C-alpha positions as CSV (number, residue, x, y, z in Angstrom):
1,M,-15.0,-2.2,-18.1
2,A,-16.9,0.1,-15.7
3,W,-18.0,-0.8,-12.2
4,P,-21.3,0.2,-10.6
5,S,-21.6,2.8,-7.8
6,N,-22.0,1.5,-4.3
7,S,-25.7,2.2,-4.5
8,G,-25.9,-0.1,-7.5
9,I,-24.4,-3.2,-5.7
10,A,-27.3,-5.7,-5.5
11,D,-27.5,-8.3,-2.7
12,E,-27.2,-11.1,-5.2
13,T,-23.9,-9.6,-6.4
14,R,-22.6,-9.6,-2.8
15,Q,-23.7,-13.2,-2.5
16,H,-22.0,-14.1,-5.8
17,W,-18.7,-12.5,-4.5
18,R,-18.9,-14.4,-1.2
19,E,-19.4,-17.7,-3.0
20,K,-16.8,-17.0,-5.7
21,Y,-14.0,-16.0,-3.3
22,Q,-14.9,-18.0,-0.2
23,A,-12.0,-20.5,-0.5
24,T,-9.2,-18.1,-1.4
25,D,-10.4,-15.6,1.2
26,A,-10.2,-18.2,3.9
27,E,-6.7,-19.2,2.9
28,A,-5.5,-15.6,2.9
29,G,-7.2,-14.7,6.1
30,I,-9.7,-12.3,4.5
31,E,-13.2,-12.1,6.0
32,T,-16.1,-10.0,4.6
33,T,-19.6,-9.5,5.9
34,E,-23.0,-9.0,4.2
35,A,-22.4,-5.2,4.5
36,F,-19.4,-5.4,2.1
37,E,-19.3,-2.8,-0.6
38,P,-16.4,-1.5,-2.8
39,F,-14.7,1.6,-1.7
40,S,-14.9,5.0,-3.4
41,Q,-11.5,6.6,-3.7
42,R,-13.1,10.0,-3.1
43,N,-13.3,9.0,0.5
44,D,-9.6,8.2,1.1
45,L,-8.1,10.7,3.6
46,F,-5.6,12.2,1.1
47,T,-8.5,13.0,-1.3
48,R,-10.8,14.1,1.4
49,A,-8.2,16.6,2.5
50,F,-9.0,18.6,-0.6
51,W,-12.8,18.6,-0.4
52,D,-14.0,17.6,3.0
53,P,-14.3,20.4,5.7
54,E,-14.1,17.7,8.4
55,V,-10.5,16.9,7.3
56,K,-9.2,20.2,6.0
57,S,-7.5,22.3,8.6
58,K,-5.0,25.1,8.9
59,H,-2.3,22.5,8.7
60,T,-3.4,20.8,5.6
61,S,-2.3,23.4,3.1
62,A,1.1,23.7,4.9
63,F,1.5,19.9,4.7
64,F,1.0,19.7,0.9
65,S,2.9,22.9,0.2
66,S,5.9,21.6,2.1
67,Y,6.4,19.1,-0.7
68,R,7.2,22.1,-3.0
69,M,9.1,24.0,-0.3
70,E,6.5,26.8,-0.6
71,S,6.4,27.3,3.2
72,A,9.2,27.5,5.7
73,P,10.1,24.0,7.1
74,R,9.9,23.2,10.8
75,R,13.0,23.7,12.8
76,G,14.9,21.0,14.6
77,D,16.7,17.7,14.0
78,G,15.0,15.9,11.1
79,F,12.9,18.9,10.1
80,R,15.6,21.2,8.6
81,Q,15.6,22.4,5.1
82,K,18.1,19.7,4.0
83,D,15.7,17.0,5.4
84,F,12.7,18.4,3.5
85,A,15.0,18.8,0.5
86,L,16.0,15.1,0.4
87,R,12.4,14.0,1.0
88,N,11.0,16.2,-1.8
89,A,13.8,15.1,-4.2
90,S,13.0,11.5,-3.6
91,W,9.5,12.1,-4.9
92,L,10.6,13.7,-8.1
93,I,10.0,10.8,-10.6
94,S,6.7,9.9,-9.1
95,D,5.7,13.6,-9.3
96,V,6.7,13.8,-13.0
97,V,4.4,10.8,-13.8
98,S,1.5,11.9,-11.6
99,N,1.5,15.5,-12.9
100,R,1.8,14.9,-16.6
101,N,-2.0,14.7,-17.2
102,A,-3.1,16.6,-14.1
103,S,-4.8,19.3,-16.2
104,D,-7.3,16.7,-17.3
105,G,-8.1,15.7,-13.7
106,R,-6.0,12.5,-13.9
107,R,-3.3,12.3,-11.3
108,E,-1.6,9.2,-12.5
109,G,-0.6,6.6,-10.0
110,F,-2.8,8.2,-7.3
111,Q,-6.2,9.1,-8.6
112,A,-5.9,7.5,-12.1
113,P,-4.1,4.6,-13.6
114,I,-0.8,5.3,-15.3
115,Q,-1.4,5.8,-19.0
116,N,0.1,3.4,-21.6
117,D,3.3,4.7,-23.1
118,T,3.5,1.8,-25.5
119,P,0.8,0.2,-27.6
120,V,-0.3,-3.5,-27.3
121,A,1.6,-5.4,-29.9
122,A,-0.5,-6.6,-32.8
123,D,1.2,-10.1,-32.7
124,Q,0.5,-11.9,-29.5
125,V,3.0,-14.3,-28.1
126,E,1.4,-17.7,-27.4
127,I,1.6,-18.7,-23.7
128,E,1.6,-22.5,-23.4
129,D,2.3,-22.7,-19.7
130,P,0.8,-20.0,-17.4
131,G,3.0,-21.4,-14.6
132,L,6.2,-20.8,-16.5
133,M,5.0,-17.3,-17.4
134,N,4.3,-16.7,-13.7
135,A,8.0,-17.4,-13.0
136,E,9.1,-15.3,-15.9
137,I,7.1,-12.3,-14.8
138,K,8.5,-12.5,-11.4
139,R,12.0,-12.7,-12.8
140,I,11.4,-9.7,-15.1
141,G,9.8,-7.7,-12.3
142,K,12.8,-8.2,-10.1
143,F,15.1,-7.4,-13.0
144,F,13.4,-4.0,-13.2
145,G,13.9,-3.5,-9.5
146,A,11.0,-5.0,-7.5
147,D,12.0,-6.8,-4.3
148,L,8.9,-9.0,-4.2
149,V,6.5,-10.2,-6.9
150,G,3.2,-12.1,-6.4
151,I,0.3,-12.8,-8.8
152,T,-3.3,-13.2,-7.9
153,D,-6.7,-13.3,-9.7
154,F,-8.5,-10.2,-10.9
155,D,-10.8,-9.8,-7.9
156,E,-13.2,-7.0,-8.7
157,R,-14.2,-6.4,-5.1
158,W,-11.1,-4.4,-4.4
159,L,-11.5,-2.0,-7.4
160,Y,-12.6,1.5,-6.4
161,S,-16.3,2.0,-7.1
162,A,-15.2,5.3,-8.6
163,R,-12.0,7.2,-9.2
164,V,-11.5,10.9,-8.7
165,D,-11.4,13.8,-11.1
166,T,-8.8,16.0,-9.4
167,R,-10.1,19.2,-11.1
168,D,-13.1,19.3,-8.7
169,F,-12.7,16.1,-6.7
170,S,-15.9,14.6,-8.0
171,E,-16.4,10.9,-8.7
172,A,-15.3,9.7,-12.1
173,E,-15.9,6.4,-13.8
174,N,-13.3,3.8,-12.9
175,T,-12.8,2.0,-16.2
176,L,-10.4,-0.8,-17.2
177,P,-10.0,-2.9,-20.4
178,E,-12.3,-5.9,-20.8
179,G,-11.1,-9.4,-20.2
180,L,-8.5,-8.8,-17.4
181,T,-7.7,-12.0,-15.5
182,S,-4.7,-11.3,-13.2
183,V,-3.2,-8.7,-10.9
184,I,0.6,-8.7,-10.6
185,V,1.6,-7.2,-7.2
186,M,5.1,-5.9,-6.5
187,G,6.7,-5.0,-3.2
188,H,9.4,-2.3,-3.0
189,Q,11.6,-2.2,0.2
190,M,11.9,1.0,2.1
191,D,15.4,2.0,3.4
192,E,15.8,0.5,6.9
193,E,18.0,3.3,8.3
194,L,15.7,6.1,7.1
195,V,12.7,4.2,8.5
196,A,14.5,4.2,11.9
197,T,14.4,8.0,11.9
198,Y,10.6,8.3,12.0
199,P,9.0,10.7,12.8
200,S,11.0,13.1,10.7
201,A,10.9,14.8,7.3
202,L,14.1,12.9,6.6
203,A,12.3,9.6,7.0
204,G,9.8,10.7,4.4
205,A,12.6,10.2,1.8
206,A,12.2,6.4,2.3
207,T,8.6,6.7,1.2
208,G,9.2,9.0,-1.7
209,R,12.1,7.1,-3.0
210,E,10.0,3.9,-3.3
211,Y,7.1,5.7,-5.0
212,S,9.6,7.0,-7.6
213,H,11.1,3.5,-7.9
214,E,7.8,1.8,-8.2
215,A,6.6,4.2,-10.8
216,A,9.5,3.2,-13.0
217,V,9.2,-0.5,-12.3
218,V,5.5,-0.8,-12.8
219,M,5.7,1.2,-16.1
220,Q,8.5,-0.9,-17.4
221,L,7.0,-4.3,-16.6
222,A,3.7,-3.2,-18.1
223,A,5.5,-2.2,-21.3
224,Y,7.1,-5.6,-21.5
225,I,3.7,-7.3,-21.2
226,R,2.2,-5.0,-23.9
227,N,5.0,-5.8,-26.2
228,L,4.0,-9.5,-25.8
229,G,0.6,-8.6,-27.2
230,Y,-1.4,-8.4,-23.9
231,E,-3.2,-5.7,-22.0
232,A,-1.3,-4.3,-19.0
233,V,-2.5,-1.4,-16.8
234,P,0.3,-0.1,-14.5
235,S,-1.1,1.1,-11.1
236,M,0.2,2.5,-7.8
237,N,-2.4,3.9,-5.3
238,D,-5.0,4.3,-8.0
239,T,-7.8,2.1,-9.4
240,G,-8.0,-0.4,-6.5
241,L,-6.9,-1.3,-3.0
242,V,-3.5,-2.9,-3.2
243,I,-3.3,-4.4,0.3
244,P,-5.9,-7.2,-0.4
245,Y,-4.3,-8.0,-3.7
246,A,-0.9,-8.3,-2.0
247,V,-2.4,-10.6,0.7
248,K,-4.1,-12.8,-1.9
249,A,-0.9,-12.9,-3.9
250,G,0.8,-14.6,-1.0
251,L,3.2,-11.7,-0.2
252,G,2.3,-11.3,3.4
253,E,-0.4,-10.9,6.0
254,Y,-2.4,-7.9,7.2
255,A,-1.4,-6.5,10.6
256,R,-2.7,-4.2,13.4
257,N,-0.6,-1.3,12.1
258,Q,-2.6,-1.4,8.8
259,L,0.4,-2.7,6.9
260,V,1.2,-6.0,5.1
261,I,3.9,-7.9,7.0
262,T,6.2,-10.0,4.8
263,P,8.6,-12.7,5.9
264,E,11.4,-11.0,3.9
265,Y,11.1,-7.3,4.9
266,G,8.5,-7.1,7.6
267,P,6.4,-4.0,7.1
268,R,9.0,-1.9,5.2
269,L,7.3,-2.1,1.8
270,R,5.4,0.0,-0.7
271,F,3.3,-2.0,-3.2
272,S,2.4,-1.4,-6.8
273,K,0.3,-3.5,-9.2
274,I,-0.5,-4.3,-12.8
275,F,-3.9,-5.4,-14.2
276,T,-3.4,-7.8,-17.1
277,N,-4.9,-10.5,-19.3
278,L,-1.6,-12.3,-19.8
279,P,-2.1,-16.0,-19.1
280,L,-0.6,-16.5,-15.6
281,S,-1.0,-19.0,-12.8
282,H,-1.9,-17.5,-9.5
283,D,-0.1,-17.6,-6.2
284,I,-2.0,-18.6,-3.0
285,G,-2.4,-16.3,0.0
286,R,-1.6,-17.9,3.3
287,K,-2.1,-17.2,6.9
288,I,1.4,-17.3,8.2
289,G,0.9,-16.3,11.8
290,V,1.2,-12.5,11.7
291,A,-2.4,-11.9,12.7
292,D,-2.0,-14.3,15.6
293,F,1.1,-12.4,16.7
294,C,-0.8,-9.1,16.4
295,E,-3.6,-10.3,18.6
296,G,-1.2,-10.3,21.5
297,C,0.9,-7.3,20.5
298,T,-0.1,-3.6,20.6
299,K,3.3,-1.9,20.2
300,C,2.1,0.1,17.2
301,A,-1.1,1.3,19.0
302,D,0.9,2.1,22.1
303,A,3.4,4.2,20.2
304,C,0.9,6.0,17.9
305,P,1.0,9.7,18.9
306,A,-2.4,10.3,17.3
307,K,-4.0,7.3,19.0
308,A,-5.3,6.3,15.6
309,L,-4.6,2.6,15.8
310,P,-7.0,0.1,17.4
311,F,-6.2,-2.0,20.6
312,G,-9.0,-4.5,20.4
313,P,-9.8,-7.5,18.1
314,R,-10.5,-7.3,14.4
315,E,-13.9,-6.1,13.5
316,A,-15.8,-4.5,10.6
317,A,-15.4,-0.7,10.5
318,A,-18.1,1.4,12.0
319,P,-20.4,3.0,9.4
320,E,-19.4,6.5,10.4
321,N,-15.7,5.8,9.6
322,T,-15.9,7.3,6.1
323,S,-12.4,6.5,5.1
324,A,-12.7,2.7,5.9
325,I,-14.0,0.1,3.5
326,K,-17.3,-1.3,4.7
327,G,-17.9,-5.0,5.5
328,V,-14.3,-6.2,5.9
329,V,-13.3,-7.7,9.3
330,K,-9.9,-6.3,10.1
331,W,-8.1,-3.9,12.3
332,T,-9.1,-0.4,11.1
333,S,-7.4,2.9,11.9
334,D,-8.9,6.3,12.6
335,A,-7.4,7.7,9.4
336,K,-8.7,11.2,10.2
337,A,-6.6,11.3,13.4
338,C,-3.6,9.8,11.6
339,F,-3.6,12.4,8.8
340,G,-4.2,15.2,11.3
341,Y,-0.9,14.3,12.9
342,W,0.8,14.1,9.5
343,A,-0.5,17.6,8.7
344,K,0.9,19.1,11.9
345,L,4.3,17.4,11.2
346,R,4.2,18.5,7.5
347,T,5.4,15.0,6.6
348,D,4.4,11.4,6.9
349,C,4.6,9.5,10.1
350,A,5.4,5.8,10.3
351,I,6.2,5.3,13.9
352,C,4.0,2.2,13.7
353,M,6.3,0.8,11.1
354,R,9.5,1.6,13.1
355,V,8.3,0.0,16.3
356,C,6.7,-3.1,14.7
357,P,8.5,-6.2,16.0
358,F,8.7,-7.5,12.5
359,N,10.7,-4.4,11.4
360,R,14.0,-6.4,11.3
361,D,16.8,-7.3,9.0
362,F,15.9,-10.9,8.1
363,T,19.2,-11.5,6.3
364,K,20.7,-11.9,9.8
365,P,20.4,-15.5,11.3
366,I,19.4,-14.1,14.8
367,N,16.4,-12.3,13.2
368,R,15.4,-15.3,11.2
369,L,15.3,-17.3,14.4
370,W,13.1,-14.6,16.0
371,L,10.8,-14.7,13.0
372,K,10.4,-18.5,13.3
373,L,9.4,-18.0,17.0
374,A,7.0,-15.1,16.1
375,L,5.1,-17.1,13.5
376,S,4.8,-20.2,15.8
377,K,3.0,-21.1,19.0
378,F,5.9,-19.6,20.8
379,R,5.0,-16.1,19.7
380,K,4.8,-14.9,23.3
381,W,8.5,-15.7,23.7
382,A,9.2,-13.7,20.5
383,L,7.3,-10.7,21.9
384,W,9.2,-10.9,25.2
385,W,12.5,-11.1,23.3
386,D,11.5,-8.0,21.4
387,E,10.5,-6.1,24.5
388,K,14.0,-6.8,26.0
389,S,15.8,-5.5,22.9
390,T,16.7,-2.0,21.7
391,R,15.6,-2.8,18.1
392,A,12.9,-0.1,17.9
393,Q,15.0,2.7,19.2
394,R,14.8,5.8,17.0
395,L,17.9,6.8,15.0
396,K,18.5,10.5,15.3
397,P,18.4,12.2,11.9
398,K,21.6,14.0,12.5
399,D,23.3,10.6,13.1
400,W,21.9,9.4,9.7
401,W,23.6,12.5,8.1
402,G,26.8,11.6,9.9
403,E,26.9,14.8,12.0
């Protein structure tokens, strides 16, 4: 299956998409306009950093080389060699997967789907009840290590209009097997204490560890499905936008900080996905009250050192915002400003995740009470409560190390 370039999207196709997904979009809180068009992965900021002079800077090469310790790390608490060493080690498994076919221009899990390591079984297990199979897949996904699992329909709008050939960063055809019907979305929780140390290279270990975890989990679950006799394409950041799939799978709701907020883990999640034709019932995306809370909360935008997060209401991205999908009404960041700050730090920044009022341990009764307030008409009381707390205070990296 190959998808047309953006220039090939006809008005009648856009109209078909609006009619086909109108009901499920409304339930999940997704709103598109007539200007909608699929996103080309060549325009995401991490890819643009390799080919676009507007993004590349003197800090860009130092940012990427720091993941190989090819340049001296910054000095200071959280940016010492041991902090970078832990961060880089946490990425190892993900790097092994993404680099194995890099010479062919396929950076698996990032600019290309993860290749199948097992064939599709010749004998296909008969699935009599897609609802029971939905429950089974969730059980197996959690067995392999996923913290959350949701299943939604194969919505072609969120596939990249083109993937990237990393040899020259040109557009390459984004192909998938024919007949896919479902997308399995898995959430992988980031370590709460490491997240509390943002911004630091140490905190980046929370990101890298989950990329390595999700690479293993998504490959194993896909192998299980292929052994049942069905197609399964394991995917991380590649092939399509995971956030709308996660929202439509009922895992959470999109927030001002550009993250999916879940009732179980707040914003502390990485997401992976599997495209499959295994007969599965689909979960339903729900507006749970996160967006309503975000309308009155700007903690992430206030705390952003790059001033990359929006303060106003949700709206479709401006045409000049190259790294934003067109025709989707949502909060949209200035990704160029965000990445510019990352490059200067030589590591990722997720201050917006740390300060988010939903960044709590919801296994504690007091935080479950707060969540109930935040998702209700009493959300202003929840915001007041959060402002009076020390929840968002940064943990010093040296304290994480026990020094």
